[in-house]
C-alpha positions as CSV (number, residue, x, y, z in Angstrom):
1,M,-2.0,88.4,161.9
2,A,-2.4,90.2,158.5
3,A,-0.7,93.4,157.7
4,A,-2.4,96.7,158.3
5,G,-4.9,97.8,155.7
6,L,-2.7,100.2,153.7
7,A,0.5,98.1,153.9
8,G,2.4,98.2,150.6
9,L,1.3,101.8,149.8
10,R,3.7,104.7,149.9
11,V,3.1,108.4,150.6
12,A,5.3,111.3,149.5
13,D,4.5,113.6,152.3
14,F,5.2,117.4,151.8
15,T,3.0,118.5,154.6
16,W,4.0,120.6,157.6
17,A,2.4,122.2,160.7
18,W,-0.5,120.1,161.9
19,A,-3.4,119.6,159.4
20,G,-1.4,117.9,156.7
21,P,0.8,115.9,159.0
22,Y,-2.3,114.7,160.9
23,L,-3.6,113.4,157.6
24,T,-0.4,111.5,156.7
25,M,-0.1,110.2,160.3
26,L,-3.5,108.5,160.0
27,L,-2.3,106.9,156.8
28,A,0.9,105.7,158.5
29,E,-1.1,104.2,161.3
30,M,-3.1,102.3,158.7
31,G,0.1,100.8,157.4
32,A,1.3,103.1,154.6
33,E,5.0,103.9,154.4
34,V,5.1,107.7,154.7
35,I,8.2,109.6,153.6
36,K,8.2,113.1,155.0
37,I,10.1,115.4,152.6
38,E,11.9,118.0,154.8
39,S,14.5,120.7,154.6
40,N,17.2,121.9,156.9
41,T,16.6,125.5,155.8
42,R,12.8,125.6,156.1
43,I,12.1,123.3,159.0
44,D,8.6,122.2,159.8
45,V,7.2,124.7,162.2
46,H,6.0,122.0,164.6
47,R,9.7,121.0,165.2
48,R,10.2,124.4,166.8
49,V,7.0,124.8,168.9
50,A,7.0,124.1,172.7
51,P,6.5,122.2,174.8
52,Y,9.7,120.1,174.9
53,P,10.5,117.3,177.3
54,G,12.2,118.8,180.3
55,G,11.9,122.2,178.8
56,K,15.0,121.5,176.6
57,P,14.4,122.7,173.0
58,G,15.3,120.6,170.1
59,I,14.0,120.1,166.5
60,N,13.5,116.4,167.2
61,R,11.9,116.8,170.6
62,A,9.0,119.2,170.1
63,A,5.7,117.6,171.3
64,G,3.7,118.7,168.3
65,H,6.2,117.1,165.9
66,V,6.5,113.9,168.0
67,A,2.7,113.6,168.1
68,S,1.8,114.2,164.5
69,N,4.7,112.6,162.7
70,R,5.0,109.3,164.4
71,G,5.6,106.3,162.3
72,K,7.0,108.3,159.3
73,L,10.4,108.4,157.6
74,S,12.3,111.7,157.1
75,L,14.2,112.6,153.9
76,T,15.9,116.0,153.8
77,L,16.3,117.5,150.3
78,D,16.9,121.0,148.9
79,L,14.0,121.2,146.4
80,K,15.4,124.4,144.9
81,T,18.3,122.5,143.4
82,P,18.0,120.5,140.2
83,G,19.3,117.4,142.0
84,G,16.8,117.8,144.9
85,L,13.9,118.1,142.5
86,E,15.2,115.1,140.5
87,L,15.4,113.0,143.7
88,V,12.0,113.9,145.0
89,K,10.5,113.0,141.6
90,Q,12.1,109.6,141.9
91,V,10.4,109.3,145.3
92,I,7.0,110.3,143.7
93,A,7.5,107.8,140.9
94,V,7.5,104.9,143.4
95,S,4.7,106.4,145.6
96,D,1.0,106.0,145.5
97,I,0.0,109.3,147.1
98,V,1.4,112.9,147.3
99,A,0.1,115.0,150.1
100,E,0.8,118.8,150.6
101,N,-0.7,121.6,152.6
102,F,1.3,124.6,151.5
103,S,-0.3,127.9,150.5
104,A,-1.8,128.1,147.1
105,G,0.7,127.8,144.3
106,A,3.7,126.9,146.4
107,M,4.1,123.4,145.0
108,A,3.6,124.6,141.5
109,R,6.4,127.1,142.0
110,L,8.7,124.3,143.0
111,G,7.8,122.4,139.9
112,L,5.7,119.9,141.8
113,G,2.1,120.9,141.0
114,Y,-0.4,118.3,140.1
115,E,0.2,118.4,136.3
116,E,4.0,118.1,136.8
117,V,3.6,115.3,139.3
118,K,1.2,113.5,137.0
119,S,3.8,113.5,134.2
120,V,6.1,111.6,136.6
121,H,3.3,109.2,137.9
122,P,0.2,109.3,135.8
123,N,-1.9,107.4,138.3
124,I,-0.8,109.3,141.4
125,I,-3.4,110.4,144.0
126,Y,-2.5,114.0,144.9
127,I,-4.2,115.8,147.8
128,A,-3.8,119.5,148.4
129,L,-5.1,120.5,151.8
130,S,-5.3,124.2,152.2
131,G,-7.2,126.6,154.4
132,Y,-9.7,127.8,151.7
133,G,-9.2,125.5,148.8
134,A,-7.5,125.9,145.4
135,T,-10.2,128.0,143.8
136,G,-12.4,131.0,144.9
137,P,-11.6,134.5,146.0
138,Y,-9.9,133.3,149.2
139,R,-7.6,130.8,147.6
140,S,-4.5,132.8,148.2
141,H,-5.4,133.9,151.8
142,V,-3.0,132.8,154.6
143,S,-4.8,130.6,157.1
144,L,-4.2,129.1,160.5
145,G,-6.4,126.6,162.3
146,A,-7.3,129.0,165.1
147,Q,-8.3,131.7,162.6
148,L,-10.3,129.3,160.5
149,M,-12.5,128.6,163.6
150,L,-13.7,132.2,163.4
151,A,-13.9,132.2,159.6
152,G,-16.0,129.1,159.6
153,G,-18.5,130.4,162.2
154,L,-17.6,127.8,164.9
155,T,-16.8,130.4,167.5
156,S,-20.1,132.2,167.0
157,L,-21.7,129.0,168.4
158,T,-19.4,128.3,171.3
159,G,-19.0,129.9,174.7
160,D,-21.0,131.8,177.2
161,P,-24.0,133.6,175.6
162,K,-23.3,136.6,177.8
163,S,-19.7,136.9,176.7
164,F,-17.5,137.0,173.5
165,P,-17.3,134.3,170.9
166,S,-15.1,131.6,172.4
167,S,-12.4,129.6,170.8
168,I,-11.0,126.2,172.1
169,M,-7.4,125.4,173.1
170,I,-6.6,123.4,170.0
171,P,-6.9,124.6,166.4
172,Y,-9.8,122.4,165.7
173,P,-9.9,122.8,161.9
174,D,-6.5,121.1,161.6
175,P,-7.4,117.6,162.8
176,V,-10.9,118.0,161.1
177,G,-9.2,118.8,157.8
178,G,-6.6,116.0,158.3
179,T,-9.2,113.4,159.1
180,T,-11.4,114.5,156.2
181,G,-8.4,114.4,153.9
182,A,-7.5,110.8,155.0
183,L,-11.1,109.8,154.2
184,A,-10.8,111.4,150.8
185,V,-7.6,109.6,150.1
186,L,-9.2,106.2,151.0
187,S,-12.0,107.0,148.6
188,A,-9.5,107.9,145.9
189,L,-7.6,104.7,146.5
190,E,-10.8,102.6,146.0
191,A,-11.6,104.5,142.8
192,R,-8.2,103.9,141.5
193,R,-8.5,100.2,142.3
194,R,-11.6,100.1,140.2
195,T,-10.6,102.4,137.3
196,G,-6.8,102.4,137.4
197,Q,-6.8,106.2,137.5
198,G,-5.4,108.5,140.1
199,C,-6.9,112.0,140.8
200,Y,-6.4,115.4,142.3
201,I,-8.1,116.2,145.6
202,D,-8.7,119.8,146.4
203,L,-9.6,119.9,150.1
204,S,-10.6,123.1,152.0
205,Q,-10.2,123.1,155.8
206,L,-12.8,125.8,156.0
207,E,-15.4,123.6,154.2
208,A,-14.5,120.5,156.2
209,L,-15.2,122.6,159.4
210,V,-18.5,124.1,158.1
211,A,-19.7,120.7,157.1
212,L,-19.7,119.7,160.8
213,M,-22.3,122.4,161.7
214,P,-25.4,121.2,159.7
215,E,-27.9,122.0,162.4
216,A,-26.9,125.7,162.5
217,L,-26.9,125.9,158.7
218,M,-30.3,124.3,158.3
219,D,-31.8,126.3,161.1
220,Y,-30.8,129.5,159.4
221,M,-31.8,128.3,155.9
222,V,-35.2,127.0,156.9
223,N,-36.2,129.3,159.8
224,G,-34.0,132.3,159.2
225,N,-32.7,131.8,162.8
226,P,-28.9,132.5,163.3
227,Q,-28.1,130.2,166.2
228,Q,-26.5,131.9,169.2
229,R,-24.0,130.8,171.8
230,S,-25.6,128.7,174.5
231,G,-22.7,127.7,176.8
232,N,-23.2,124.1,178.0
233,H,-26.9,124.1,177.3
234,D,-28.6,122.3,174.5
235,P,-31.3,123.6,172.1
236,A,-33.7,120.8,173.2
237,M,-32.3,118.8,176.1
238,A,-32.5,119.8,179.8
239,P,-30.8,119.3,182.1
240,H,-27.7,119.5,180.0
241,N,-24.7,121.1,181.7
242,V,-21.5,120.7,183.6
243,Y,-21.9,120.6,187.4
244,P,-19.4,121.1,190.2
245,C,-18.2,118.2,192.4
246,Q,-16.1,117.8,195.5
247,G,-12.6,119.3,195.2
248,E,-11.1,122.2,193.3
249,E,-12.1,122.4,189.6
250,Q,-13.8,119.0,189.7
251,W,-16.8,118.7,187.4
252,V,-19.2,116.2,185.9
253,T,-21.3,116.5,182.8
254,I,-25.0,115.3,182.8
255,A,-27.4,115.2,179.9
256,V,-31.0,114.1,180.0
257,E,-32.9,113.7,176.7
258,T,-36.2,111.9,177.4
259,D,-38.9,111.8,180.1
260,E,-37.7,108.3,181.0
261,E,-34.2,109.5,181.6
262,W,-35.6,112.4,183.7
263,S,-37.5,109.9,185.9
264,A,-34.3,107.8,186.2
265,L,-32.4,110.9,187.2
266,V,-34.9,111.8,189.9
267,T,-34.7,108.3,191.2
268,A,-30.9,108.5,191.3
269,L,-31.1,111.8,193.2
270,G,-33.3,110.2,195.9
271,E,-36.7,111.5,194.8
272,P,-36.1,115.1,196.1
273,A,-39.2,117.2,196.6
274,W,-38.1,119.9,194.2
275,A,-38.0,117.4,191.3
276,K,-41.8,116.8,191.7
277,D,-42.6,120.3,190.5
278,A,-45.2,120.0,187.8
279,R,-43.3,122.5,185.6
280,Y,-40.7,119.8,185.1
281,G,-43.1,117.2,184.0
282,D,-42.1,117.3,180.3
283,G,-39.1,118.1,178.2
284,F,-40.2,121.6,177.2
285,G,-41.0,122.5,180.8
286,R,-37.6,121.4,181.9
287,W,-35.9,123.3,179.1
288,Q,-37.8,126.5,180.1
289,H,-36.7,126.1,183.7
290,Q,-33.3,124.6,183.2
291,E,-31.4,127.3,185.2
292,E,-33.3,126.5,188.4
293,I,-32.9,122.7,187.8
294,D,-29.2,123.2,187.3
295,K,-28.9,124.9,190.7
296,H,-30.7,121.9,192.4
297,I,-28.5,119.4,190.6
298,A,-25.3,121.4,191.4
299,D,-26.2,121.4,195.1
300,W,-26.4,117.6,195.0
301,T,-23.2,117.0,192.9
302,S,-21.1,119.4,194.9
303,Q,-21.3,117.1,197.8
304,R,-19.9,114.1,195.9
305,A,-16.8,113.1,193.9
306,K,-17.2,113.3,190.1
307,E,-16.5,109.6,189.7
308,E,-19.1,108.7,192.3
309,V,-21.7,110.9,190.5
310,S,-20.9,109.5,187.1
311,A,-21.0,105.9,188.3
312,L,-24.3,106.3,190.1
313,L,-26.0,108.0,187.2
314,Q,-24.7,105.6,184.6
315,Q,-26.2,102.8,186.7
316,H,-29.5,104.5,186.1
317,G,-29.0,104.9,182.4
318,I,-28.1,108.6,182.5
319,A,-25.4,110.1,180.2
320,A,-23.0,111.3,182.9
321,T,-19.2,111.6,182.6
322,P,-16.5,113.1,184.8
323,V,-14.8,116.1,183.2
324,F,-11.2,114.7,183.0
325,N,-8.1,116.8,182.7
326,V,-4.9,115.6,181.1
327,P,-3.4,114.0,184.3
328,D,-6.7,112.1,184.7
329,L,-6.1,110.5,181.3
330,F,-2.8,109.0,182.3
331,G,-4.6,106.9,185.0
332,N,-7.8,106.3,183.1
333,E,-8.5,102.6,183.5
334,H,-10.7,102.4,180.4
335,L,-7.9,103.7,178.1
336,K,-5.4,101.4,179.8
337,Q,-7.5,98.3,179.3
338,R,-8.1,99.1,175.6
339,G,-4.3,99.7,175.2
340,F,-4.8,103.1,173.7
341,L,-1.9,104.9,175.5
342,K,1.4,103.4,174.4
343,T,5.0,103.9,175.3
344,I,7.4,103.8,172.4
345,P,11.2,104.6,172.3
346,H,12.5,107.9,171.0
347,P,16.2,108.2,170.3
348,E,16.6,111.5,172.2
349,E,13.9,111.3,174.8
350,G,13.9,107.7,175.8
351,M,10.4,106.2,176.2
352,V,7.6,108.5,175.4
353,L,3.9,108.1,176.0
354,T,1.7,108.5,172.9
355,P,-1.9,107.9,171.9
356,G,-2.5,104.7,169.9
357,V,-4.8,104.2,167.0
358,S,-8.5,104.9,167.8
359,W,-9.9,102.0,165.8
360,G,-9.7,98.2,166.2
361,F,-9.7,96.1,163.0
362,H,-9.8,92.4,163.9
363,K,-7.6,91.2,161.1
364,T,-5.8,94.2,159.8
365,P,-5.2,96.5,162.8
366,G,-3.2,99.7,162.5
367,S,-0.5,100.4,165.0
368,V,2.0,102.9,166.3
369,E,5.4,101.1,166.3
370,R,7.9,104.0,166.2
371,T,8.0,107.6,167.1
372,A,8.4,110.7,164.8
373,P,11.6,110.7,162.8
374,L,14.7,112.7,163.6
375,L,15.4,115.3,160.9
376,G,16.9,113.5,157.9
377,E,17.0,110.2,159.9
378,H,16.1,108.0,156.9
379,N,18.0,109.6,154.1
380,S,20.2,106.5,153.6
381,Y,17.3,104.1,153.8
382,V,15.2,106.0,151.2
383,L,18.0,106.7,148.8
384,R,19.6,103.2,149.0
385,D,16.7,100.8,149.7
386,I,13.8,102.5,148.1
387,L,15.4,104.4,145.2
388,G,18.2,101.9,144.7
389,L,20.9,104.5,144.4
390,S,24.6,103.6,144.6
391,E,27.0,105.2,147.0
392,H,28.7,107.0,144.2
393,E,25.3,108.5,143.0
394,I,24.4,109.5,146.6
395,Q,27.8,111.3,147.0
396,A,27.2,113.1,143.7
397,Y,23.8,114.4,144.8
398,S,25.3,115.4,148.1
399,A,28.1,117.3,146.4
400,A,25.6,119.1,144.3
401,G,23.7,120.4,147.3
402,A,20.6,118.2,146.7
403,L,20.8,116.5,150.1
404,Q,20.7,118.3,153.4
């Protein structure tokens, strides 16, 4: 089997928290060697955020760190020392990509802005992933993923129309920005393959998020209509909702788009008399009366298990899916058969369950072979095997405070 697609490429990874590490995690899963540049004095915030296995805190055990830094190497340096800066520039010199998601100007203050890095490696691909981008009046604003959901207008579109703007549990702009950043890096790699030139990528998480709401933008631009929160309803499809099933907090989602799908749903429901109401004869009529249709469907689903409802409706060509919770995912037969959930060894936690890669290349598949690194775990490997330093040189850097 051939190596993964990015095998042979190396990333100098200065990212922390989630957005940046998610970007470099994707590159690692595609085969790149990712060296996470860390510090003992300014530890990645995700190393200190619960939950922890067994409730026991530890900088190598935090779930967020383990999830978003798997497959990487860890090198601990003090970049505020001349020796630390010298060593990290040696890492950059043998890397293909530099990734960072600090606040605007932070890397430049360390002497590692794009122009400085380009003098070390003229063809480097340098991606700066920030909340608002490197230019514009908000460039220096502090940002968090949860806050960017509000700044980007996402929360104005989600939630109950009779209540407040609603957020979601995860800081959605972080993985959106990370995924967009990985795509941008792949594009830059292809451009460098053709031209021999690297580039600077200025990526705004805010803009990556807003780009995922084209319908709302166009509706306002063309029609002057600011879209409002609609809960689980759809602007055109009906029925389109989440319906209660047997058991406590058990739900199924059902969506019907066409007249043919509506007919199939009516058949699956057993041709009930209420479904023959002439008002439901076309899509617009169903949309106008969706609340009463929802009540009828809920009466039917509430008498059945969510898996039963989903299986029956899927047999009739209806988009219906159980609403799974996290425990459900552990037993999900579909994910098991595709090999998505994997167990890999962790030096402090034993075997840990982790999501695998979400794509399947036939000849160059990505993989998750090792967990997130312990802090400074790969200092020796990076310094000796990658940079080729002697034991005497390493000791000299250590004595000068460059190594942590």
